[in-house]
N, C-alpha and C positions, 0 to 999 in steps of 0.2 A: 539810804533811800527810804522814804516813807512808804507804807504799804497802801497803795491805792485801792486794792481789792477789799481790804478791810474797811476802808472809808465808804466805798460804794455799798458794802453790805450793811453798814450802819444806816446809810440813807434809805436803803430798801426796807429795813426794819421800821423806820419812822413812817414811810409811806404806806406800807402794808398794814401796820397797826391802826393807822387813821382810817383806812378803808374798811378794815375788819370791824372797827368800833361802830362804824355807821351801819353796817349790814347785819352784824350779829352780836355786837357788844363784847366779842372775844378779843383777846390779845394774841397776836402772832409772835412767837419767839424769834429772835434774830439769828441764832446759831443754825448752821446747816443750810442756809439759803444760798442759792447759786449766785455768786457776784455778777456773773455775766448777764443775768436777767435784770439787773437793777435798772440800767438805762432804758431797756425796753419797757419796764413797768412805768417809768417816769414819762413815757410818751415819745421816745425816739427809738431808733433801731440800732442795736449793737451789731455792726457789720463785721465780717471776718476780715483778716488782713488781705486775703486774696480778692475779696469783693471790693475793698477800699482801693486796692492797687489798680483796678480798672481792667480794661480789655487790651489785648495785643494790638499793636499798631504796625502795619506793614508799609514800607516805602513803595510808592508807585512811580513808574517812569524810570528813566535811566539813573543809575546809582554809581558813583565813583567810590571805589574801595580803597581804604587807607589801612595798611597793615603795618603796625609798629613792631620794632625788633632791632636787633643789631644792624640789620639792613632794612630801612624803611621802604616799603613798596607802595606804589600808587598805580591803580588800574582805572583809567578813565581820565577825564579832563577836569580842570577847575582848581587844581591844587598843585603845590610845589613843595619840595623839601630842600632844606639847606642845613647841613649838619644834623642836629637832633631836633630841629624845629620844622613842623609841618604847617604850611599856611594854606588855608582855603581862601581862594581869591575871587570866586564867582558864586552866584546863586545856584541852587540846585540841591540834589540829594547826595549825602555822603554816608558811608558805613565805616566805622572806626573799630578796629580790633587789634589785639596783640599787646605786648608789654614793652614799656620803655621806662627804665629806672631813673633816667634823668633826661628830661626833654619837655616839649610843649607843643600843643596844638593851638593854632591861632586862626581865628576867622577875621579876615580883613577884606570884606566885600561890600563896598559902598552902595547903599540904597538897594541891597539885594536881600531876598528871602532865602535863608539857608536852613536846611534840615540835616542834622547830624545824628545818625543812629549809633548808639553805644552798643556794640555787639560782642562784648567780652573784652574789655580794655582795662589794662592796669597801667596807670600813668602817674609819674611823680616829677615835680619840678622844685628843686631846692631854692631857686632864686625868683620865683614868681608863680602866677597861677598855672596849674597843670593844663587847664582849658581856658582860653582867653578870647573873648569876643571883642576885638578892637573896633570894628565898624561893620554894621549891617543894618538893614531895615528891621528885620526880626529874625531871631534864631529859635528853632524848635529842636530840643533834644529828645530823641526817642530812645527809651530804654527797651531794648529788644527782649522779647519774651524768653524766659529760661536762661538768661545770661546774668553774670555778676560782673559789675564794673566798679573799679576802685580808683579814685583820684585823690592826690594829696599834694601838699606844698611844703616849703621850708619855713623856718622862723624869720629869715631875713630876705627881703625883696630888693631887687635892683631899682624898682620904681615905687614911690609911695602912692601913686594914683591907683594902683591895682591892689585889691584887698581881699581876695578869696581864692580857695583852691579851684573853684569854678566861678569865673568872674566875667560879667558881660557889661559892656557900655551901651548895649541896645536892649530892647525888650526881649525877655527870655521866657520860653514856655517849655515845661517838661510834661511828657506823656508817655504812654506805653506801660507795660507791667513787668519789666525786668527789674533788676536790683542795681542800686547805686550806693556805694559806700564812700563817704567823704571825710577827710581829715583836714582841718584848717589850723595850721601851726603858726600862721602869721597874724590873721585876724579872723575873718568869717570862713565858714565852710562853703556856702553858696550865696552869691550876691549879684545884684544887678544895679547899675546906676540909673536904670530906667524901671520898667515894671518887671515883676516876677510872678509867673502864673504856674501853678502845679495842678495837673489834672490826673496824674496817676503815677504808678511806680512804687516799688519798695525802696524807700530812701532812708538811709541810716547815716546820720552825722555821728561818727564815732567820737569825735572831739572837735572843739573849736575854742581858740583862746579868746574869741569875742562872741559874735552872734552865730547861731546856727544858720538861719536864713536872714538876709538883710537886703533891703531895696531902698533906693532914693525916692522912688515913686511908690506905687501901690503893690502890695502883696495880696494875691488872691489864691486861696487854696480851694479847689473844687473836688479834689479826690487825692488818693494816695495813702499808702501805709508808711507813715513818717515817724521816725524815731530820732530825737535830737538830744545830745549831751553837750553842754557848752558852758563856758565860764561867764558869759554875759546874758543877753536876751535869747530866748529860744527862737523867736521870730521878731524882727524889728523892721517896721516901715517908717520912713521919714515923712510919709504922708498917711495913706489909709491902709488898713489891714482888714480883709474880709475872708471868712471861712464859711464855705457852703457845704463841705463834705470832707470825707477822708477819715482816717484813723490816726490820731496824733498822740504821741507820748513824749513828754518834754521834761528833762531835768536841767534846770538853768541856774546859773549863779546869780542872775538878776531877775528880770521879769520873764515869766513864761511866754506871754504874748504882749507886744508893745507897739503902739501906733502914736506917732507924733501928732496926728490929727484924729480922724474917726476910726473906731474899731467896731466891726459888725460881725456877730456870730449868728449864722442862720441855719447851720446844720453840722453834721459830722460828730465824731466822738473825740473829745479833747481830754487828755489825762496829763495834768501837770504834777509830776511827782516831787519836784523840788524847785523852789523859787524864792526870791525876796518878796516881790509882789507877783501875784498870780497872773492877773490880766490888768493891763493899764493902758488907758487912752488919754492923751493930753487934751483932747476935746470930747466929743460925744462917744458914748459906749452903748451899744444896743445888742441885746440877746433876744432872738426870736425863735430859736430852735437849736437842736443839738443836745448832746449829753456832755457835761463838763464836770471834771473832778479836779480840785485844786488843793495843793499843800503849799503854804507860804509862810515865811518868817515875818512878814508885815501884812499889809492889806491883801485880802483875797481878790477883790474886784475894786478897781479905782478908776473913776472918771474925772477928768479935768473939768468937764462941763456936765451935761445931763447924763444920767444913767437910766436906761429904760429896759425892763425885762418884760417881754410880751409872751414868751413861751420857752420851751426847752426845759432842761434840767441842770441845776447848778448844785454841786456838793462841794464844800470847802472846810478845811481846818486851817486856822491861821493864828498868828500872834499879834496881828494888828486889827484894824477895823474889818468887819466882815464884808459889808457893802459900803463903799465910800464914794460919795458923789460930791464934787465941789460946786454943783449946781442943783437942779431939781432931780428927784428920784421918783420913778413911776414903776410899779409892779402891777401888771394886769393879766398875767398868765404864767403857766409853767410851774415848776416845783423848785423851790429855793431852800436849801438846807445848809446853814453856815454856823460853824462852831469856832468862836474866837476865845482866847484865853480870858481870864477874869481880872486882868489888869485894868489900866485906865482907858483902854480902847472900847469902842462900842460895837454892838452887833450891827448897827446901821448908823450911818453918819451922812449928813448933807451939808451944803454950803451955808455960810454964816449969815448972809444978808438977804432976807426975804425969800429964800427958796422954800419949796414945799416937798413933802413926802406924800405921795398919792398911792393908795392901794385900791385896785379895782378888779382884782381877780388873782387866781393862782393859789398855791399852797406854800406858805412861807414859815419856816422856823429858823430863827437866828438867835444865838446866845453870845454873850460877851460880858464886859465889865459893867461899869456903873453909869455909862453915858447913854441916855435915851433921847429920842427926838419925837416931836408931836406929829401924829398922823393928821393930815389936812382934812378937816371935816367937810369942806365945801366940794373938793374934787374927788374924794374917795367914795366908792360905792360898795366896798366889801369891808365888813367889820374886822377889827384887830384887837388883840390883847397884849398888854405889857405885863410881865410877871416879875415882881421884885422878889428874888429868892436866891439865897446863897446855896448853890448846888455844887457838890463835889464832882470830880470826874467820875463817869460811869453811873451817876445817879439817874433815876428814872423819873421823868416828868409825866404827870397825868393831868389831863384837863377833862372836866365833866360839865354837862349842862344840867341845871337843876330840874329834876323830874324827867330827864331824858337819857341818862346814862353817859358812857364815855364818849368823848370826842377825839381824844388823842392820847396815846401812850408812847413815849419815846425815850430811849436811852441816850444820855448826853455824854459824849466821849471826853469833853473838856469841862473843867470847873467854870462856873459862871456866877455873875451877880445879877444879871438882867436877861430876860428872855422875851423875844417877840414872836407872836404867833398870829397868823391870819389864814383863813380858809373859808370856802363857801359854806362850811358846816356851821360857822358862827352866824347868829341871827340877832338883829336888833330887838331889844325888849326882853331878851332872855338873861338869866343870871348864870354865871360860870364860876366854878371852883377849880383851884389848882393845888396839886400835891407834889411834893418832892420825896421820893422813897416812902410814900405812904403818909407823910406828915403834912397836914393841911397848911398851905401858905395863906389862903384867904379866899374871898369871893368878891365878885363885882358884877353889877348889872350893866349890860351894854345898852345904855340909853342913847348913845350916839354912835359914831363910827369907830370909836376906840374906848377902851377902859383899862384901868390899872388894877392889878390884883396884888395885895401884899404891901407892906410898908418898907420904905428904904431905911437903911441904918447899918451900923456896924462896919462902916467903911466900904461896904460893897456897893452902896448907892442904889440908883434906880430912879424912879420918878419922884416918889415922896411928895412933899409939899413944896413945889417950886413953881415959879412963874417963868414961862419960856422966854428966852432971850430973842434976839433978832433971828428971823428965819424959823422960829418955833423950836430952836435948839436948846437943849438943857444946858444951863451953865455948868462948866466943869467944876468939880469939887466933890460931887457925889453925896448921896444920902441926905440931901437937904442941908448939908453943913455949909458954913460960911466958907467962901473961897479964901485961900491964904493971901496975905498982903503982897507977898512976892512969890511969883511962880519960879520953880527951879529951872536952871539953865544947864545945858549940856554942851560939851565941846563937840566940834564937828566930827561926825562918825560915831559918837558915843550914844549908847542907848540906855534908858533907865532899866534898872533891875526889876525882876518880878517881886511881888510882895511875898512875905513869908509863906511858905507852903505852896506857892504857885510855881508852875513850871510851864514852859512853852511845849507845844506838841512835840512828840518824838521825831527825831531827824531820821 
């Protein structure tokens, strides 16, 4: 598992040195800084697990008690037991407790609202979901305060239509601040064929052979202390995925967060410690708040359509493109720090046909290989710099304004051939110089909304002398060199090797 705390500390180093340069011209060293302070510095609040889990939720009105065990006991109305299966047949409140090593709890209450409190339950079902909502108008799961609840399933189901240890055919809502531990041995750990909303709780997906959370409709996370370890996507929605709050830590075999349509991040603390792609939306992806840390083997942030960053904090280390949009990209706020490897991937990438890259605010530092794109002069309102420089891992980048002192000093954890920087500190009409480990790269005057420092070459590429292709995108090939007559092809699943001396970020 990659060390997210080290990553956040590096991001804090970058941000603080930029601020210190503006106020005092001094450099703040990165060692010894409190990693927990990083997200707060970047403009959001690092909440504790208890704060993220939310407040206790008490059931009101009459409650039917369901006690699992060798003999299943029911106190109240609305439920029945047959063998080792408890069926909730009517709307109302239910409290579930006890242990059942092989059995199931089913909600089969047509057009009814059902609330089930998990009050210290251990439930396993080897042939299907441990908790299964077959039919209901809506089901609320309440995690009772100061209780630990554990649900798991087996690797073989009797029905292919069911797909998770906790599975619902109806809208499903989780609240309360108790604990829920899930193991998904068949597919997912927690899934709904409708919507899935999480408002609170300490939720730990110990393992899932597919997704941690999955929904056919929307997933909405408003709170909760959530930890997910899974073989596929941490959270996957077949429609939209929205996160407004909570404390999330995800180690995924595929995408950390995935939406087949739109993905919106408006708050919360998201720590993706392992992924193939960190955050992926098949349509639009929007970040307006929150603190996000990503480790990925491919792209860090990928949008099938437009990518918009209006606020919040993004820190990423990746082996693919840093920010990848297949449509337009707009950055107008927040703090974005992305370190990609120095291979053929770019720090920033947009769609091929007439799309634009707009910078209108925020603090952005992205490094990567030899591929750059042109900042759109007409729509951008904040200046930017592209720096063509072969920087080794852990090299120090320094940017200064002529006659005005330091603008930025940052340690780069990954090797790079191209660096993008934009900040409100940059001003049109001023000249800027860049250094790598004290060696001058070059200087450039910001006569427009962007300028390039240094010359491409040596295979590392960069802007160099090139004419942008369609969409303002730099032709592949790097360093102003001619593109090869035939591009290499790879078999399905095969990935190109890194250039000599280059390595992907540590696993």
